[in-house]
N, C-alpha and C positions, 0 to 999 in steps of 0.2 A: 353754266352746266351745273348739275347738281354734287358734283367732285369741289368745283368753286365754295357751292355753298355750304358743303360738310364743312370744307379745309378755315372756312371761314366762322364756322359758328363754331369749332375746336379751339381758335386764334381768342375769340370771348368769352367763353367757359375759362381757359387759362388766365387771361385776364381776370376774370370772375375772385379766380382762386388762388389769385397774385401769384402764378407762377412765373409769369412775364410783367413786363411793364409796357407802358404803350408804347415807348420809346424800341420796345423787341418787333412789334406788331411784322415791321415791312421783314426784316432779317426772317426771322421767324417761319414766316408764312414761303421765303422764298426756298430754306430749308426744308421744309416738308415739299414744297411742289419739286426739288428737286430728285429727292424721294419716289417719288408720284411720275417722274417723267414729264413729268409737265415742264411745258416753255412759255405759257400764258397764263394770267390769272383774270378773271371777269368779277367787280367788285360788286356785291348782294345786299341789296336793302336790306337791312337788321331785321326789319319790321317783317321780314318773310323767313326768317330764322325758326324754327323750332326749339322746344326745350330740351334739347337730349343733354344726359348729362356727359362726362368724358370717356368713360367705358363704352357706350352705345353709339359714341360717335365713332373714338378708336376701330368699333368692332365693323362699321360700315365701311368705314377708311379703307381698311383692309380688305373687306369684302373685295372693291372696287380694284383693287391692286389685286386678287385674284381673277376676276374677270378679265383687266387688261392683261393678263400673263405679267404681270411684273414679279409676282413671287406664286409657287403653287400653292393649291388649295389643300395643305398640310398641317395640322394641328404646329409643330415646331416652327414650320415657315411662319406663319401668320406671329403668332408671339412675340417671334425678333421679328418680325417687320414691326408691329403695333410699337414694340420697346423701343427701337429706331428712331421712329415718330416722336413719341413723346418724350425722347433724350433731348429733342431739338428746342425744350422749351424747357429744360430745367437746368440751372446753373452747376460749373463746374464744382467738384469736387472742396476745391478751397474754398472757394465764395458759399458754399453752403456750410461749409465748419466756419469760416467767420461770421455768418450770421448768427449760429448757433450759439458762439460763445461770446458774442455779443447781448442777445438775449441772456446768456445764462447769469449773465454781471448783474442784468435786473431778478433775477429767479432762476431758479433750474428748470421749475416748473412748465414755466413759461417759454424755454428753450425746447424742451422735450416738446409741447406742443404745437412749436416751429415747427419741429421736425415730422410729428406724426402724421402733423396734416401735409405736409409735403410729399410725406412718401404714400398717402391716400391719395390725394390731386394728380399725383405723379402715374398712380395705377401700377405704382408697385405693391403696395398693399389692395389687394386686391378685390375692396369690397364689395363689387356686383357679386363675382361667387359667391364671395364670404356669408352674403345675405341669405344664400339660399340650403347653409345648413341649419338643422333643426335642434333648439336647444330650450333647454327650461330644468327645472331645479328641481331637485324630491328633498320633503325632508325627514329626516334622520336625528339620534340618538346626539349626533356627532355635530348637526349641523346642517344646513343647504346643500348636499350636492350635487355639483355644476355636471348637465349631461349633456354634450354635443354629436349628434351624428352628423361625421364630416362629408358633405355635398358638394364643397366647393373646387377641389379639385379632379378638372372633365378628365374623363377616359380618353387617350392619344387613339387617332383612327390608325387602324393593321398597318397601312403604309409608313405611319412616320415608323412605327413601331419594327418593320422589315427594314426601311432606312436605318434605324439606331443602330440591329444588329450588326449591318454591314460596313457601317462607317468605319476608318480609322481609328481605333485607340491613342487616344491623347490625354497626357497629365496634368493637362492645364486647362483652365485651373485644375490642381492638384485634389480641392473635391468641394460641396456647393459652402462650404461657411470659407472658403479663402479672399481675404482681401482681392487680390486678382481677380475677384465674380466684379469688381463696382466697374462699370460698362461696361462687364465683355457683351458682346453681341450674344454670344450665345451658340449653338450649334445641334445638329439633330444629337436628341440625348442628353443634352445637358442645357438647362433654362436661360433663355434670354435675360439679361440683365444692363442691358445699354440704359436701363432709367432708374440704376441703384446707385445710393449713395449712401455713405457709413461717418458717422463722426468719431475724431481722433479722440481718442480718451484715455489718459494716462492712472494706472494702475501700477503703483509702485515701482516707479518708474522704468514700466513696463507700454509695448505699445499694443494697445489692444484699440478692440474696432465697434461702435455700438451702431447694429441696425434694427429693424422691424421684419417680424420674422410676415411674408408675402400672401398669409394665411392664417390669422393672426387668431387665435380662440380665444381668447379673451383681451380685456383691453389694454391698450398698447403692449401687447407681446410684444418682449424686445428682445435682440441676441445679443450677448457680449464675446466677442471674440478674441479673441489669440492672434499678431501677425504672422507668430509661425504656426507652420502643419506640424504641431506636435498629439500623442496623443489625448486624450486625457487622465486625470491625476489628479484624485481626490489626495490632499495634504496641508499642512498650514498654512504655506502658501494660496490654499484654495480660501480658508477662511481669512486672511488678509484679504484679498484681492475680493473675492464679498464685500464683505464690509467698508473697506475705503470705497467701494462702488455706492453703495446706500449712504457715505457722508456725504460724499459729494451728489448724489440724489435720493434726498431723504424722501421722497413721496414713491417710491420705487423701491420693490423686494426684487433680489436678486439671487438666485440660487441654481445649484449646478446635478446636473444626472450624474450617474453613479458611473465609476471607470472600469469596470468590468461588466461582459455580457449578461445577460437574462435582465438582470436589475439596473442597467445601464438605459442608456437611449439611442437612437437607432443611429448615431453616427457617433463612434466612439474615438476616431482616429483626429478628431480636431479639436482642440481646448474650447470650450465653448459655456457660456450659462445662460438664462434664461432668464429672462425677469417683467416687470411691470409695472403697470399702476391699478391693480384690484388684489381686492380680500376674497381670498378664497377660505372655505370651512375650517380650514386646517389653522390658517391664520387666527381664525375669530376660535377657534375651540379653546377651553377653559385645563386648567393642570388639574390631574386629578390627583396628585401627590407631590409633594419637595423632597428636597434631599441638598444638603451642603457637599462643597470640595474643600478639601484641606488647603489652607492657603491663600485661598480664596474667595474672604469673605466680602468681597466687594461682587458677587454674579449669584443673580439670583439662578437657583438648579430647579428643575421639575421635568415630572411625565406629564408628558399631554394626553389629554380624555383622545383619545384618536384611535379608529382602526388597527393603525400600523402603528409602528411601536418609536416615538420619538420623545428625544428632551431636549427641552428647552432652558435655554441660558439666555439671561438678559443683564445688562450692565451699562452705565454708562462709559466705562472704558472699553475702546477697543482690543486691544491689549489681554486684556484681563480676558478677557472672551475667548480671541484668540490661543490663550493659553490654556484655556477649561478644553476647547475645541480639538487642540492637538494632544492631549490628555487623555480625553474619551478617546479619539481615530487609534490613535497607540495600542488602548485597552481593548477595543471591539474587535481590530484587526486579526488579534491573537487571541481570543476567547473562544472556548468554545464551552458546549453544557448537552452532553448527549440526552441529556434526562425530557431537554426541549428541543429536539432534533438539530441543536447546532454547533456545528463542525468548523473550526476556523479553516484548515487545511485539509483538502484530499494527499496526499505525497506532497507535490512540490506546487499544488493548485491553490491559490486562496483561495476561499469564501468569501470573507467578511470586509464590508466596505461600508460610506456613509452618503445619503445625498444629503446634504445641506443646505439652507436656505435663511438668508439674512434681510433681515429689514430694520426697521426704525418706528419704534412704536411708543406714544405715551411719554418722550422724552428720552428713552432709553434704548440701546440698541439690542436685537432680539438674535439668536441664533440657535433655527432648529436643527437637529439631526435627527436623521432619521435611520435607524439600524437596516440593513440589509443584509441579505444570506442567499448565494445563488448554487449552492450543492442543490444537486440531483440524484434521486432514485428510481429505482425499477418502477415504484406505483406513480412517481411523478414523471417524467423524463424530462419535462419542459423545465422544471421546478419548483423543488417543494415549498417553496417560499414566494411562489406566482402564482397565479389563477389557476385553477384546481382544470378539470375536463367538464366538471359539471355545469361550468362557466363560457366554457370555450366558445358558446354558442351566440352569446354578447361580445365578448371580450375576452381573446385568446392572445392579444400581443403584450409586449415588456412592458411593466409598470413602472413608467419615467418619473421625471420630477414633475409634470403637469397635475398624473393620475394621483401621485401622493398625496400632493394641495388639496384633491378632493374635486377633482373636473376631469371626466370622463371622456375621451376622445373614441367615437367608437367608428366601425365603419359603412361605408353607403349602402352595403347590401343590406342594414336594417330597417331603412327607409320602407323598401316593398315589403320586404320581409314580416315587417310587424303588422302590417298593413292585415296579409294574408292570416295571423294569428288574432287577428281581432275579428276579420271572417268568423275563423273559426269559432273563435270565445258565441260569438252572435247564432254558432248556428248553420251559417252560412254554408249550402253542400258545397256552391264552386273554389273553397278555401282549398289554396295550395299552399302546405305550409311545408317548408321546408325541414326534412328526414332530423334536425340536428337541431329543432326546434322544437318537435312533436310532441315529446315527452311532458316537457314546460306546458307548452300549448293543452295539453290536455290537463293539467289540475290546476292549471287558469278555468278554464271551462267548468270544472268541477268545483272550484270554489267560486266563481262569479256569475255564471251564468244567470242566476234568481235576478241578478241586480244589472246585468251588462245590458246598455241600450245602446242605440246609434249616436246619442248625443253624448254617454261617460267610455265606453270602452276605449276608447283612444286613449285616455287620460287615465284608466284603471293599468293599462299595456304597460304608457312611460312611469308612473311609479313602478310598476313590477321589474320594468327594467334598471330601475334607478337602485333597488335591493339586490340585483346581481350586483352592479356595479360596487356596492358596498360588501359584497362578498368578494368581489377581485380584493378589493383592500384587506380585506381581513385574512385572506389567505394570503396576502403578501409581508404580512404581517409577522415579524421573525417571532415576537413574545406575544400571543395570543392572547386578550382580554377573557381569560378562564384564572383559576385558581391555582391550577401550574404556571399556570404561563406569566401570573404577575407574581410569582414565588420566583419563577427565573429571572424577571426583569432586575426584582431586587438583590438576586443574589449577584449580580454583572454592576449593577448601582455601589454594590457594597466593596465593588475591586476598586473603585475610584477615590477612593476614602483613601 
C-alpha cells in the first residue's frame, strides 16, 4: 500500500534527523498506524522510497487521512492531525530538557543548536512555509535593513472560520504563549501544539520557558515566556531578566516589546521576550554621541545612530547596567517636552515606555533602550510616533521589537500588489494597482520609467519599499534626527546626570 510506504519514509527521515533511534522504530510505527486506523503494515523495499522530506511526507499522510474519512478536509483538522503524527517521534519534555542541559554543560551554543534542529525537524518550526517568504535587504545610511513579506501563514478555509466562530469558547490555554500549549492537541481556532516542546530556564529564580517561533523571522528566532500568565510590564526586573538570559546564552540577544498599546507587540497579556542568534542593523549601528551618568563611571553611555531614539549602555557589570537602565526608565516615564510633541501622560493615561534589548558584544554586556511614546492626535489617530498615513499602504501595524531593530515584517498582500506596481512602472495597460498604492506608483513611474526594464523593475520597487520602511522607523522615533529633535534628545539626556 502507498500509505505503508509513506509511513516507512517518515520513519526513515526521522531516523536520519535523529528524532528517534533504531530501537524506537517498531513502537513509533505502531503509534502512527493507530492514528491512521490501520491494523496491519507491509514493509517495503527501502530502495523504492523517494526522497521526500518530513513536511511533504506529513502532507501526503494527512491527505490520506482525509481521503479515508479519518479527519475532515479542514485546515485546523489537518494541522492537528499532522501535529499528532509527528508527536509520535518526539521525546517527552523531561527528556528533551535533560538532553538540552547535558549539551549546555558542554557549551550553550551546542544546546540551542540541538533544540533549534529538533524544533525544525519536528515540523514545529514550519520551514517549508517559511521558505515562501520574500526576504531581502535594503542599504541605508543606518546599515542594511531587513525586509520580509510574510507569506508563511496559510489562509484558513471559510468552513474553518465558520466553525471557529461557532465553537464553544474556553480559556485553556489562556493564550498562545502559555506553558499549557506544550503538547496541546489544538482545537478549531487554537493551533495544534502536540509536537511543541519548551526548555525550562531559570531567570532570577523564576520559572521561564524557551521556545522557538513556529514562523521564525530570523535565525533562531526564540521566545522566552513566563510560567505565569501576567501582563507585559517594563521594569527594573525586565532589565535583570534580559541580562540574566544573555549571561546564560551569550550568543543570543533578548529583548522585550513595550508594555502599552500602539508601541507594544501583538500580545500584551502574557509577559514574554524575543531573542535569537542574529545581528540586526540596529545592533551594528554606530554611536552618534556619548554622555556620562553620575555614579556610573563603569557604564559607557551613548546615543545610537538610528532612525528611532536609542540609548546604548555598555559595561562588564550587569548590576551597573540594570541601575543605569532603571534610572533612565524612571526619568523617561515621567518626561514631557511639548516642543517636540512628547507628553508623559494624558490625565491618568501613561504614554512613555521603553523597548529594551540586551546582548553581549566584544566581552561587554549591552543594553539598548529604545524610547517610545504612544500618544495620538487628530492628525495621527493611530499614533503620533507610529507609521504615518502616507506609509500605511506598506506598513500600518504596530512597530514592535523586531521592526525596532531593523526588520520589516510586511503583509502577504504586497506580493501581488507590488507586482502590479512593477507592471504600472513598465507602462503595461493591464496593470491593476490598488488605490492606496496609486500615488506612490505614479511617483515611481515618473522617476524610473526611463531606466525601468523587465530585468530591474523588481529590484527598483523592492528598494523603494525599503525606503518606506525607513520612513516607518523615522515616524516612530520620538526625537527626530533633525536640529530640533537632537536638541530635545540632549535636553532629556541632561536630566539623567
